N, C-alpha and C positions, 0 to 999 in steps of 0.2 A: 690295083689302082681304082680309085673311086671316080666314077663319071659324074662330074658336076653338071647341074642344070642352071641355065642363065636365062634372064628375062631382059628384053629391051624395055626402055622407058614406056613405050606404047603398051607392051604386054603387061607391065606392072600396073598401069592405069586401068586396063581392062580387068586385071585380077581384083582391083579395089572398086570395081563397078563404075568407073568413070568419076568417082568422087574426088580424086586427086588428078589434076591435069599434068601433062608432060611439062608445061612451063613451071608448074609448082615444084616438080621434081628437080628441074634445072636450078630454080632458086634455092632449094634445099641443098643441092650439091655445092652451090657457091657459098653458102653460109654454114657448111659442115653439119647439116641436119639430115634427117631421114635415114633410110637404110644405106649401109656401106655399098660401094659400087666399084667397078673396074673401068678404066679407060684404056682400051686397047685399039691402037691405030685410029684414034679419033672417035671410036665407037664406045658408047656407054653401055655397060652390061651390069645387071644386078644378079648376084649369086642367089639362087632360090633359097639356100640354107640361111643366108644373111637376112633375106626378106622375111622368112618365117621367124627368125629370132627377133627381128624388129617388131613383127606383129605380136609375138608373145610378150615383149616388154611393154607394148602399148595396149594390151588388152586389160580393161578394168572390170572389176566385179561390181563396182558401184561408184557413186559420185564422189565419195571421200577418197577412194583409191585413185580415181581419175584426176582429182584436184592435185594429188601429190606429184604427178608427172606432167600435168598440163603445161604446155609451152616449153617442155624440155624434151630432148631426144636422147 
């Protein structure tokens, strides 16, 4: 069995250097944007593997590549 690692919204904002705030994550969840998450007993958790996948999908090599996915998740 694989042991999954999870991040709270606060831990995710810390991972991203405080550039994205917890309120932004809440807005993203409400609009089906951002990394996938779990809601367990009212608590929000982000699977680290899902966060890493989201980061891979949103890593651009240059401005042309960035323009292709800008505004999309």
